[in-house]
C-alpha positions as CSV (number, residue, x, y, z in Angstrom):
1,X,11.3,-102.0,-43.0
2,X,8.9,-99.8,-41.1
3,X,9.4,-96.1,-41.6
4,X,8.4,-93.9,-38.6
5,X,8.3,-90.1,-38.8
6,X,8.5,-88.2,-35.5
7,X,6.6,-85.0,-35.1
8,X,4.9,-83.4,-32.2
9,X,5.9,-80.6,-30.0
10,X,8.4,-82.0,-27.5
11,X,11.3,-84.4,-27.1
12,X,11.7,-85.5,-30.8
13,X,15.4,-86.5,-30.5
14,X,14.7,-88.5,-27.4
15,X,11.7,-90.3,-29.0
16,X,13.9,-91.1,-32.0
17,X,16.6,-92.6,-29.7
18,X,13.9,-94.7,-28.0
19,X,12.6,-96.0,-31.4
20,X,16.1,-97.1,-32.3
21,X,16.6,-98.7,-28.9
22,X,13.4,-100.7,-29.0
23,X,13.4,-101.6,-32.7
24,X,16.7,-103.3,-32.9
25,X,17.4,-101.7,-36.3
26,X,14.2,-102.8,-37.9
27,X,12.8,-99.3,-38.1
28,X,13.9,-96.3,-40.1
29,X,13.2,-92.9,-38.5
30,X,12.9,-89.3,-39.6
31,X,12.3,-86.2,-37.5
32,X,10.1,-83.5,-39.2
33,X,7.8,-80.6,-38.4
34,X,4.2,-81.7,-37.8
35,X,3.1,-80.7,-41.2
36,X,6.0,-82.3,-43.0
37,X,5.5,-85.5,-40.8
38,X,1.8,-85.8,-41.7
39,X,2.5,-85.2,-45.3
40,X,5.1,-88.0,-45.3
41,X,2.3,-90.3,-44.1
42,X,-0.1,-89.1,-46.8
43,X,2.5,-89.4,-49.5
44,X,3.7,-92.9,-48.5
45,X,7.2,-91.7,-47.6
46,X,6.5,-92.9,-44.0
47,X,4.3,-95.6,-42.5
48,X,3.6,-94.3,-39.0
49,X,3.7,-91.0,-37.1
50,X,4.8,-90.6,-33.4
51,X,4.4,-87.3,-31.7
52,X,4.5,-86.1,-28.1
53,X,3.2,-83.0,-26.4
54,X,2.1,-82.0,-22.9
55,X,-1.5,-83.4,-23.3
56,X,-0.9,-86.4,-25.6
57,X,-3.5,-85.3,-28.2
58,X,-3.3,-81.6,-28.7
59,X,0.0,-80.5,-30.2
60,X,1.1,-84.1,-30.8
61,X,-1.8,-84.9,-33.1
62,X,-3.6,-81.7,-34.2
63,X,-2.1,-81.7,-37.7
64,X,-2.5,-85.5,-38.1
65,X,-6.2,-85.3,-37.1
66,X,-6.7,-82.5,-39.5
67,X,-5.1,-84.1,-42.5
68,X,-5.4,-87.9,-41.9
69,X,-8.8,-87.9,-40.0
70,X,-9.5,-88.8,-36.4
71,X,-10.0,-92.5,-37.2
72,X,-6.4,-92.9,-38.3
73,X,-5.1,-91.2,-35.1
74,X,-4.8,-92.5,-31.5
75,X,-3.9,-90.7,-28.3
76,X,-2.2,-93.5,-26.3
77,X,-1.4,-91.5,-23.2
78,X,-2.5,-88.3,-21.4
79,X,-1.5,-86.6,-18.2
80,X,-2.1,-89.1,-15.4
81,X,-3.0,-91.9,-17.8
82,X,0.1,-93.7,-19.0
83,X,0.0,-96.0,-22.0
84,X,-1.1,-99.6,-21.6
85,X,-0.1,-102.4,-23.9
86,X,-3.7,-103.3,-24.5
87,X,-4.7,-99.8,-25.6
88,X,-1.7,-99.5,-27.9
89,X,-2.3,-102.9,-29.5
90,X,-5.9,-102.0,-30.0
91,X,-5.0,-98.8,-31.7
92,X,-2.6,-100.5,-34.0
93,X,-5.0,-103.3,-34.8
94,X,-7.7,-100.7,-35.7
95,X,-5.4,-99.2,-38.3
96,X,-4.2,-96.0,-36.6
97,X,-1.2,-94.4,-38.4
98,X,-0.5,-91.5,-36.1
99,X,0.1,-91.9,-32.3
100,X,0.2,-89.1,-29.7
101,X,1.4,-89.4,-26.2
102,X,2.8,-87.2,-23.4
103,X,6.5,-86.5,-23.2
104,X,6.7,-88.0,-19.7
105,X,5.3,-91.3,-21.0
106,X,7.6,-91.5,-24.0
107,X,9.6,-94.6,-22.9
108,X,6.6,-96.9,-22.4
109,X,4.7,-95.4,-25.3
110,X,7.5,-96.0,-27.7
111,X,8.2,-99.5,-26.3
112,X,4.6,-100.6,-26.6
113,X,4.2,-99.1,-30.1
114,X,7.3,-100.7,-31.5
115,X,6.4,-104.1,-30.0
116,X,2.9,-103.8,-31.5
117,X,4.1,-102.6,-34.9
118,X,6.8,-105.2,-35.3
119,X,4.2,-107.9,-34.6
120,X,2.2,-106.9,-37.7
């Protein structure tokens, strides 16, 4: 079972509900503070990190970039740039573990992420 930890600055409960909606029960979720969420990835307690903020990369991924390294993080949406399936699938294929997106793009971001992760 895939374990996803939800951090970021906004809409954590809504993101968790979307993960559950799109995963069909194949994903376990946890909501944590950014630091706790990233430490869950580092310790192996969780497999992936989802976080949202108003820019998609600042508050959503700052702690993840600092502790996991930029190469393991992907901003999949920003203001005015919604997520695309291709970009999400590429980030997953390249081994990203932490994904940031804007709160207003949460539905498509989570849908595309879950689809890509369940294919692996």
